[in-house]
Every structure is written in structure tokens, then in C-alpha cells.
C-alpha positions as CSV (number, residue, x, y, z in Angstrom):
1,M,-139.7,70.8,-25.8
2,A,-143.0,69.0,-26.3
3,T,-146.3,70.3,-24.7
4,H,-149.3,67.9,-24.4
5,I,-152.7,69.5,-25.3
6,S,-155.9,67.6,-24.4
7,T,-158.7,67.9,-27.0
8,G,-162.4,67.1,-26.6
9,T,-161.9,63.5,-27.7
10,A,-159.2,63.0,-25.1
11,E,-156.7,62.8,-27.9
12,L,-153.1,63.9,-27.2
13,R,-151.0,65.9,-29.7
14,D,-147.3,66.8,-29.5
15,I,-146.4,70.4,-30.4
16,T,-142.7,70.7,-30.8
17,K,-141.0,74.1,-30.7
18,M,-137.8,74.1,-32.8
19,E,-135.0,76.5,-31.8
20,R,-131.8,77.3,-33.8
21,I,-128.9,76.7,-31.5
22,G,-125.6,78.1,-32.6
23,A,-122.0,77.7,-31.4
24,H,-122.2,80.9,-29.3
25,S,-126.0,81.2,-28.7
26,H,-125.4,81.0,-25.0
27,I,-123.4,84.3,-24.9
28,R,-125.5,87.1,-23.4
29,G,-122.8,89.6,-22.6
30,L,-119.3,89.9,-21.0
31,G,-120.4,89.0,-17.5
32,L,-119.0,92.1,-15.8
33,D,-120.3,93.9,-12.7
34,D,-120.7,97.8,-12.5
35,R,-117.1,98.1,-11.5
36,L,-116.1,96.2,-14.7
37,E,-114.9,93.3,-12.5
38,P,-115.5,89.9,-14.2
39,R,-117.9,87.5,-12.4
40,E,-116.8,83.9,-12.2
41,T,-119.7,82.7,-14.4
42,S,-122.2,85.1,-15.8
43,Q,-124.1,85.8,-19.1
44,G,-122.7,82.6,-20.6
45,M,-119.1,83.7,-20.0
46,V,-116.7,81.5,-18.0
47,G,-113.0,82.2,-17.1
48,Q,-110.7,84.5,-19.2
49,A,-111.1,87.1,-16.5
50,K,-108.2,89.3,-17.7
51,A,-109.4,89.4,-21.3
52,R,-113.0,90.1,-20.3
53,K,-112.0,93.0,-18.1
54,A,-109.8,94.4,-20.9
55,A,-112.8,94.1,-23.3
56,G,-115.1,95.8,-20.7
57,M,-112.7,98.8,-20.4
58,I,-112.6,99.1,-24.2
59,L,-116.4,99.0,-24.3
60,K,-116.6,101.8,-21.7
61,M,-114.4,104.0,-23.9
62,V,-116.5,103.1,-27.0
63,Q,-119.7,104.2,-25.2
64,E,-118.0,107.5,-24.2
65,G,-116.8,108.0,-27.9
66,R,-113.1,108.0,-27.0
67,I,-111.8,105.0,-28.9
68,A,-112.4,105.7,-32.6
69,G,-109.4,104.9,-34.8
70,R,-107.9,102.4,-32.3
71,A,-107.2,98.7,-32.8
72,M,-107.2,95.6,-30.5
73,L,-106.0,92.1,-31.1
74,F,-107.2,89.1,-29.2
75,A,-104.4,86.5,-29.4
76,G,-104.5,83.0,-28.0
77,P,-104.7,79.3,-28.8
78,P,-107.8,77.9,-30.5
79,S,-110.9,77.3,-28.3
80,T,-110.0,80.0,-25.8
81,G,-113.1,82.2,-26.3
82,K,-111.8,85.0,-28.6
83,T,-115.0,85.0,-30.8
84,A,-117.2,84.5,-27.6
85,I,-115.7,87.7,-26.1
86,A,-116.3,89.6,-29.3
87,L,-119.9,88.5,-29.3
88,G,-120.2,89.4,-25.7
89,M,-119.1,92.9,-26.5
90,A,-121.7,93.1,-29.3
91,Q,-124.4,92.1,-26.9
92,T,-123.3,94.6,-24.2
93,L,-123.1,97.5,-26.7
94,G,-126.8,97.2,-27.5
95,P,-128.6,98.0,-30.8
96,D,-127.7,101.7,-31.0
97,V,-123.9,101.2,-31.4
98,P,-123.0,99.6,-34.8
99,F,-121.2,96.3,-34.6
100,T,-120.0,94.5,-37.7
101,M,-118.5,91.0,-37.7
102,I,-116.5,89.6,-40.7
103,A,-114.1,86.7,-41.2
104,A,-110.9,87.8,-42.9
105,S,-111.4,85.2,-45.7
106,E,-114.7,86.9,-46.7
107,V,-112.7,89.8,-48.1
108,F,-111.4,87.5,-50.9
109,S,-114.6,85.8,-51.7
110,L,-116.7,88.9,-52.6
111,S,-117.3,90.1,-56.1
112,M,-115.5,93.4,-55.4
113,S,-111.9,94.5,-54.7
114,K,-110.4,93.7,-51.3
115,T,-110.1,97.4,-50.3
116,E,-113.8,98.0,-51.3
117,A,-114.9,95.1,-49.1
118,L,-112.9,96.5,-46.2
119,T,-114.2,100.0,-46.8
120,Q,-117.8,98.8,-46.7
121,A,-117.1,96.9,-43.5
122,F,-115.6,100.1,-41.9
123,R,-118.5,102.3,-42.9
124,R,-121.0,99.7,-41.7
125,S,-119.4,100.1,-38.3
126,I,-119.9,103.9,-38.1
127,G,-123.3,105.2,-37.1
128,V,-124.8,108.6,-37.7
129,R,-127.4,109.8,-35.2
130,I,-129.6,112.3,-37.2
131,K,-131.9,114.6,-35.3
132,E,-134.9,116.3,-37.0
133,E,-137.9,118.2,-35.8
134,T,-141.3,117.0,-36.9
135,E,-144.9,118.2,-36.3
136,I,-147.1,115.7,-34.5
137,I,-150.8,115.7,-33.6
138,E,-151.3,114.0,-30.2
139,G,-154.5,113.5,-28.2
140,E,-157.4,111.3,-27.2
141,V,-159.8,110.2,-29.9
142,V,-163.3,111.5,-29.0
143,E,-165.2,110.4,-32.2
144,I,-164.5,109.0,-35.7
145,Q,-167.2,109.6,-38.3
146,I,-166.7,108.0,-41.7
147,D,-169.1,108.6,-44.7
148,R,-168.8,106.3,-47.7
149,S,-170.2,107.1,-51.2
150,L,-172.9,104.8,-52.7
151,T,-170.3,103.0,-54.8
152,G,-167.9,102.8,-51.9
153,A,-165.1,104.2,-54.0
154,T,-164.6,107.5,-52.0
155,K,-164.6,107.9,-48.3
156,T,-164.7,111.1,-46.3
157,G,-164.8,111.5,-42.5
158,K,-164.1,113.6,-39.5
159,L,-161.8,112.9,-36.5
160,T,-162.4,114.6,-33.2
161,I,-159.3,114.7,-31.0
162,K,-158.9,116.4,-27.6
163,T,-156.3,117.1,-24.9
164,T,-157.0,118.2,-21.3
165,D,-157.0,121.8,-22.6
166,M,-158.6,121.8,-26.1
167,E,-160.6,119.8,-28.7
168,T,-160.3,119.9,-32.5
169,I,-162.1,118.4,-35.5
170,Y,-160.0,117.3,-38.5
171,D,-161.3,116.4,-42.0
172,L,-160.1,112.9,-43.1
173,G,-159.2,111.8,-46.6
174,N,-159.0,108.2,-48.0
175,K,-155.4,107.7,-46.9
176,M,-156.0,108.7,-43.3
177,I,-159.2,106.7,-43.1
178,D,-157.3,103.5,-44.3
179,A,-154.5,104.2,-41.8
180,L,-156.9,104.6,-38.9
181,S,-158.7,101.3,-39.9
182,K,-155.4,99.5,-40.2
183,E,-154.4,100.5,-36.6
184,K,-157.9,99.7,-35.4
185,V,-158.3,103.1,-33.8
186,T,-161.5,103.6,-31.8
187,A,-163.0,106.3,-29.6
188,G,-161.0,106.4,-26.3
189,D,-157.6,105.6,-27.8
190,V,-154.7,108.0,-27.3
191,I,-152.9,108.4,-30.7
192,A,-150.0,110.3,-32.2
193,I,-150.0,111.3,-36.0
194,D,-146.8,112.3,-37.7
195,K,-147.9,115.2,-40.0
196,T,-145.1,114.7,-42.6
197,S,-145.4,111.0,-43.1
198,G,-149.0,110.5,-42.0
199,K,-147.9,107.6,-39.7
200,I,-150.4,106.8,-36.9
201,T,-149.0,105.4,-33.6
202,K,-151.4,104.0,-31.0
203,L,-150.0,105.1,-27.5
204,G,-152.7,103.3,-25.4
205,R,-156.2,103.7,-24.1
206,S,-157.3,106.7,-22.0
207,F,-157.8,106.1,-18.3
208,A,-161.2,107.7,-18.7
209,R,-162.3,104.6,-20.6
210,S,-161.0,102.1,-18.0
211,R,-164.6,101.2,-17.0
212,D,-165.4,99.9,-20.4
213,Y,-164.6,96.3,-19.5
214,D,-166.0,94.9,-22.7
215,A,-163.5,96.9,-24.7
216,M,-160.5,95.8,-22.7
217,G,-158.0,93.0,-23.4
218,A,-155.5,91.5,-21.0
219,D,-152.7,93.5,-22.6
220,T,-154.5,96.8,-22.7
221,K,-152.2,99.7,-21.8
222,F,-153.7,102.7,-20.1
223,V,-152.3,106.2,-20.5
224,Q,-153.2,109.7,-19.4
225,C,-155.0,112.1,-21.8
226,P,-152.2,114.4,-23.2
227,E,-151.9,118.0,-21.9
228,G,-151.4,121.3,-23.7
229,E,-151.9,121.9,-27.5
230,I,-152.9,119.1,-29.8
231,Q,-150.3,120.0,-32.5
232,K,-146.7,120.0,-31.2
233,R,-143.2,120.1,-32.5
234,K,-141.1,117.0,-31.4
235,E,-137.5,116.0,-32.0
236,V,-137.1,112.6,-33.7
237,V,-133.8,110.7,-33.7
238,H,-132.8,108.2,-36.5
239,T,-129.6,106.1,-36.4
240,V,-128.2,104.9,-39.7
241,S,-124.7,103.6,-40.7
242,L,-122.5,105.5,-43.2
243,H,-122.7,102.5,-45.5
244,E,-126.5,102.7,-45.6
245,I,-126.2,106.4,-46.5
246,D,-123.7,105.5,-49.3
247,V,-126.0,102.8,-50.8
248,I,-129.1,105.0,-50.7
249,N,-127.3,107.8,-52.5
250,S,-125.7,105.5,-55.1
251,R,-127.6,106.0,-58.3
252,T,-126.6,102.7,-59.8
253,Q,-128.0,100.7,-56.9
254,G,-130.5,102.7,-54.9
255,F,-131.9,101.8,-51.5
256,L,-133.3,98.4,-52.7
257,A,-129.7,97.1,-52.7
258,L,-129.8,97.3,-48.8
259,F,-132.3,94.4,-48.9
260,A,-130.8,92.5,-51.8
261,G,-127.3,92.7,-50.3
262,D,-125.7,93.2,-53.7
263,T,-124.4,96.8,-53.2
264,G,-121.5,96.6,-55.7
265,E,-118.6,99.0,-55.6
266,I,-119.4,102.6,-54.5
267,K,-117.4,105.5,-56.0
268,P,-114.9,107.3,-53.7
269,E,-116.3,110.7,-55.0
270,L,-119.7,109.9,-53.6
271,R,-118.2,108.9,-50.2
272,N,-116.3,112.1,-50.1
273,Q,-119.5,114.1,-50.7
274,I,-121.3,112.2,-48.0
275,N,-118.4,112.7,-45.5
276,A,-118.5,116.5,-46.3
277,K,-122.3,116.6,-45.8
278,V,-122.1,114.6,-42.5
279,G,-119.4,117.0,-41.4
280,E,-121.8,120.0,-42.1
281,W,-124.6,118.3,-40.1
282,R,-122.3,117.8,-37.2
283,E,-121.3,121.5,-37.2
284,E,-125.0,122.5,-37.3
285,G,-125.8,120.1,-34.5
286,K,-128.2,118.1,-36.7
287,A,-126.1,114.9,-36.5
288,E,-123.8,113.0,-34.2
289,I,-121.2,110.4,-35.2
290,I,-121.3,107.1,-33.2
291,P,-118.0,105.2,-33.7
292,G,-118.9,101.5,-33.6
293,V,-116.9,98.3,-33.6
294,L,-115.6,96.2,-36.5
295,F,-114.5,92.7,-35.5
296,I,-112.2,90.8,-38.0
297,D,-111.9,87.1,-37.1
298,E,-108.9,85.0,-38.2
299,V,-107.1,88.3,-39.2
300,H,-103.9,86.4,-40.2
301,M,-105.8,85.4,-43.4
302,L,-105.6,89.0,-44.7
303,D,-102.7,89.7,-47.1
304,I,-100.1,92.5,-47.0
305,E,-102.3,94.8,-49.2
306,C,-105.2,94.5,-46.8
307,F,-102.9,95.3,-43.8
308,S,-101.5,98.4,-45.6
309,F,-105.1,99.5,-46.2
310,L,-105.9,98.9,-42.5
311,N,-103.0,101.1,-41.4
312,R,-104.2,104.0,-43.5
313,A,-107.9,103.5,-42.7
314,L,-107.3,103.6,-38.9
315,E,-105.8,107.1,-39.3
316,N,-109.0,108.3,-41.0
317,E,-111.2,110.8,-39.1
318,L,-114.2,108.5,-39.6
319,A,-112.8,105.2,-38.2
320,P,-114.4,102.7,-35.9
321,L,-112.7,100.6,-33.2
322,V,-111.2,97.6,-35.0
323,I,-110.9,94.3,-33.0
324,M,-109.0,91.5,-34.5
325,A,-108.6,87.8,-33.5
326,S,-105.7,85.5,-34.3
327,N,-104.7,82.0,-33.1
328,R,-101.3,82.1,-34.8
329,G,-97.9,82.3,-33.0
330,K,-95.0,83.3,-35.4
331,A,-96.5,83.0,-38.9
332,R,-95.8,84.1,-42.4
333,I,-97.5,87.3,-43.4
334,R,-99.7,86.4,-46.4
335,G,-98.3,87.8,-49.7
336,T,-94.8,88.1,-48.3
337,N,-91.9,85.9,-47.1
338,M,-91.8,87.7,-43.7
339,I,-92.3,85.9,-40.5
340,S,-94.0,88.0,-37.8
341,P,-95.9,87.5,-34.5
342,H,-99.6,86.5,-35.0
343,G,-99.1,86.8,-38.8
344,L,-99.5,90.6,-38.7
345,P,-96.9,93.1,-40.0
346,P,-94.8,94.9,-37.4
347,D,-96.1,98.4,-38.3
348,L,-99.7,97.2,-37.6
349,L,-98.7,95.4,-34.4
350,D,-97.3,98.8,-33.2
351,R,-100.8,100.3,-33.4
352,V,-102.8,97.5,-31.6
353,L,-103.5,96.8,-28.0
354,I,-102.9,93.1,-27.6
355,V,-105.1,91.1,-25.2
356,S,-104.0,87.4,-24.6
357,T,-106.4,84.5,-23.9
358,S,-105.1,81.4,-22.1
359,Q,-106.2,77.8,-22.0
360,Y,-109.2,77.0,-19.8
361,T,-108.8,75.3,-16.5
362,S,-110.5,71.9,-15.9
363,E,-113.1,73.7,-13.6
364,D,-113.8,76.3,-16.4
365,I,-114.3,73.5,-18.9
366,E,-116.8,71.7,-16.7
367,Q,-118.7,74.9,-16.3
368,I,-118.8,75.6,-20.1
369,I,-120.0,72.0,-20.7
370,K,-122.9,72.6,-18.2
371,I,-123.9,75.9,-19.9
372,R,-123.9,74.3,-23.3
373,C,-126.0,71.4,-22.0
374,E,-128.5,73.9,-20.6
375,E,-128.6,75.7,-24.0
376,E,-129.1,72.5,-25.9
377,D,-131.6,71.1,-23.4
378,V,-129.4,68.0,-22.6
379,T,-129.3,66.3,-19.2
380,L,-125.9,64.6,-18.4
381,S,-125.3,62.0,-15.7
382,P,-122.3,62.8,-13.3
383,E,-120.3,60.1,-15.0
384,A,-120.9,61.6,-18.5
385,L,-119.9,65.1,-17.3
386,A,-116.7,63.7,-15.8
387,I,-115.8,61.8,-19.0
388,L,-116.5,64.9,-21.2
389,S,-114.4,67.2,-18.9
390,R,-111.5,64.7,-19.1
391,L,-111.9,64.4,-22.9
392,A,-111.8,68.2,-23.3
393,T,-108.4,68.3,-21.6
394,D,-107.0,65.4,-23.7
395,T,-108.6,66.6,-27.1
396,T,-110.2,70.0,-27.7
397,L,-113.1,71.8,-26.2
398,R,-114.8,72.2,-29.6
399,Y,-114.7,68.4,-30.2
400,V,-116.3,67.8,-26.8
401,L,-119.1,70.3,-27.3
402,N,-119.9,68.7,-30.7
403,L,-119.9,65.3,-28.9
404,I,-122.7,66.4,-26.5
405,S,-125.5,66.4,-29.1
406,C,-124.2,63.1,-30.7
407,A,-124.4,61.4,-27.2
408,Q,-127.9,62.9,-26.7
409,M,-129.0,61.2,-30.0
410,L,-127.7,57.9,-28.8
411,A,-129.5,58.3,-25.5
412,K,-132.8,59.1,-27.3
413,K,-132.4,55.9,-29.4
414,R,-132.5,53.8,-26.2
415,K,-135.4,56.1,-25.0
416,A,-133.5,57.6,-22.1
417,E,-133.8,61.1,-20.8
418,V,-130.3,61.3,-19.3
419,V,-127.1,61.0,-21.3
420,S,-125.0,58.3,-19.6
421,G,-121.3,57.7,-19.7
422,E,-121.8,54.7,-22.0
423,D,-123.6,57.1,-24.6
424,V,-120.5,59.4,-24.5
425,R,-118.1,56.4,-25.0
426,R,-120.1,55.2,-28.0
427,A,-120.1,58.7,-29.5
428,Y,-116.4,58.9,-28.9
429,D,-115.9,55.6,-30.8
430,Y,-118.0,56.8,-33.7
431,F,-116.3,60.2,-34.2
432,F,-112.5,60.7,-34.2
433,D,-110.7,63.7,-32.8
434,E,-107.6,65.1,-34.5
435,K,-105.1,63.0,-32.5
436,R,-106.9,59.7,-33.2
437,S,-107.3,60.7,-36.8
438,V,-103.5,61.1,-37.2
439,Q,-102.9,57.8,-35.5
440,W,-105.4,56.1,-37.8
441,I,-103.7,57.6,-40.9
442,Q,-100.4,56.1,-39.7
443,E,-102.0,52.7,-39.2
444,V,-103.7,52.5,-42.6
445,G,-101.5,55.0,-44.5
446,S,-100.4,52.5,-47.2
447,T,-104.1,52.2,-48.4
448,L,-104.7,56.0,-48.6
449,V,-103.8,58.2,-51.5
450,T,-101.0,60.7,-50.5
451,E,-99.2,63.3,-52.4
452,E,-96.1,61.1,-52.4
453,D,-98.0,58.6,-54.6
454,N,-98.5,61.1,-57.4
455,R,-95.1,60.3,-59.0
456,P,-94.3,61.3,-62.6
457,A,-94.7,58.7,-65.3
458,G,-91.7,56.3,-65.6
459,R,-90.9,56.4,-61.8
460,S,-90.7,53.0,-60.3
461,K,-93.6,51.9,-58.1
462,P,-93.2,50.6,-54.6
463,A,-92.7,46.9,-54.1
464,G,-95.9,44.9,-54.7
465,G,-97.4,47.5,-57.0
466,D,-101.1,48.4,-56.6
467,A,-104.2,46.3,-56.3
468,M,-105.1,46.5,-60.0
469,D,-101.6,45.2,-61.0
470,Q,-101.8,42.3,-58.6
471,S,-105.1,41.2,-59.9
């Protein structure tokens, strides 16, 4: 989106804001009302009312902490919104409940065993809410006095803080003076200082200083002067995942591995000790377990060993809700010769609640195309919208959504703001869908290299030989 800014020389400049648009960046939630009834179109979600309601019921149970150790499977054809519903669940859960999303093939591509990769994904999906009491100093700054030595190497000072009931003067050292300067604390600010860490938080400006117009900005927040004692005990809550606790306590890696991402394999003995410690904290009331959600996309790509591990892991006391997605019908279980529904072993299918997704109706498809156009800032003509809707029924929804940005590029080339039906037709001619690709292979199949052409030496060639022989 370009904004024109006029300068003193009447010169115009274009400032372009670039945004990263992903396949599901339009999803904001599940689009349910307070009674968990799905709205027709809401928060980027369209159709799939039954699946969305089922997901909403599961979310309600997650938030009440009653679903740990259960499993769900979203089963349906490709392009029916399975991943979109999972992302909608993540958005609805909010930042406090852990949500981990992996593709099943990731398990095989990491530099660790399959079971270790799954264990780490499980433990990322379980949060621990740790409560601790800390002493804080809270009040309105009356005065800050800073004395520097002649060389400037040492600084000393005094900080006068008051509440409505009392006033105290604190001596300041180098560290506290630097922290106050960094936060730009001045007289009249209401601040909180954590005594254990020395962290200073600016809560706002006192109402008593609201007349100092020169010291005010447009975003100045005014707060009341605190009451009671200056020094108080306050309960602070931190939320971390079990995996973060594992990494921080792993001597070989240390907490820096959290940022590098290379956590390596963590010993089971360490995990058992952490589980025991977390259990003690729970009994003492210091900690609370928050079972989160682990979403495994394309779950049929896992093999029989991973499925066996999942069966056992779901029975563990510390287990999240596991949501899986598969677009397979009857398929072979990887690592065996068994054919099973959705490519999952029967003993795992027994444990899961299966939610089906169905093909979108033509009205739903039209609505999805409109939402994607809004997200990508594309304006379609009525003819272009009708063509794309019809194409989505004949080909696939994913192909049509990819075609939107291609048609927009063609419209821009002819300096048009609105994508016309002709732009869509040209994009359709340039890029094949799966059906036309198969048809094209049949037409020019003789010129392409196929597996049948790789015959052992000495086998007779087809009549006419190849181009090199003929030359």
C-alpha cells in the first residue's frame, strides 16, 4: 500500500509497506459465538460448521484442564480446512496455553531419534505456571539526586519515593542509576522496582503532575499515587513449557540452546527428575500444570514405531491434547504391510475422537476467495470472481488461491487496479492444474523420460530409436 508524502520541494515519494502473507494468515480464530455455535463467516473461517463446533467444544475442555491425554483426528479430503481449523484453535487459545505445530515428516529429518523428536514436541505442549512471591518497591518519584565523581567513573545518588501514606529516601549505586537513566525516570513518574532482580518498571505519570503540559506526550498514561507501604510483597506468575525447563537444566546444552534451536537429545533421567520436582511444586501449590495442544499435520507420514510411542505417551500423566490431521482414506501404515483407515493403526484409532471435514460448497468457495483477496489486497471484477469460483469446483481450491496473485501481476502489467476475467484466463493458460498436467503428459508422453524407458542393456528399443540414433 503506497502513501504519498509531499516535501518542501513539492516532490512526491512512494513509501511501500511490505507485509508477509501466508497461506493461512487470514485465520483469526474459529468464528464461534459464546454458545460455541459457528457463525457463517467469521474470523477468516468459512463453512465446516460441524468440524468447527467440535473443535470449539474441545477447546472449552482444554481451557478447563479436562482433556489432557486425549487425541483427536481431523480426517477429510485435501483443501477442506483441516490445518485452518487447527490454526484457528491456536489463535483462540491465546498465548498462555502452549500450542505446538509439527508436520509428521519433520520427525524423520531432525538430527535425533524419532522418539526424542516426539518427546520434545510433547513437552513443548505442556506449560508450567510457576508462582513466586517477590518484594517490590512501588511509589511516586519525588526527587532523583545523582552525584558524579570528578573523573565520572563512580556515581552515587539518592532516590526519594512516596505513597499517599509515607515517604522514603533510598541510596543508589551505579547499577540502579544506569537503570533509572535507561528507563528515563523523572520526578512525577510512578515506578515499581523488583528488589531481587533490580528491574524498574514505569507504571505511568502521577495525576498530581497532569498540569505539567510541557512534560506530557500524546501517549502519556496517568495513574494514581500508590497507597499504603512503599515496600510490598507481590505474587509473580511465570509460564514456561516443560521442554524449556529440560533445556535450561541440561548441562551439555544450557539455556543458550533455546535461542540456537539445537537442543540435542536430553537424557530420560533428567526428565524424570524434572517431573518429580514439578510434582513437588504442584503439591506445595507453587506450580500448576497447563496441558496444551500438539498438532501433528499429515499424521499418516509417521511410521509404526512412532504410532507405538504415541500410544504410550498419551497414557502418561503429563500429556497434552494431541490433534492429528490426515487426508488419506484406506492407506498402508508406514513400516508395515497393513492397510488401515486414514493410515493409522487400529489401536490408535480406538483412542481418537474423529472429526470429518467435507468438500466446500460453491457459496463457501466464493466467500473464501473474497477473504483471500482482502488479505492479499486484490480487487476482482465480478466476472473474475465467477471464473475463479467455477475453476475451484473443476480443479482445486489451492490452485485457484495461487492463481489470484498471478492474475493480479498480469493486471498490474497493463496498469489496471481491478483484476479482470481476461487476466484470470491468461494466468490459467500459463499455469497448469493437476488434471491438465496429466492430459499434457499423455499428449507428449513419447518425448518425456519415463521409468519404462530405463530398460536394462541389451533390451530392444522401440521402433524408430531415439533422436541421437536417427541423426
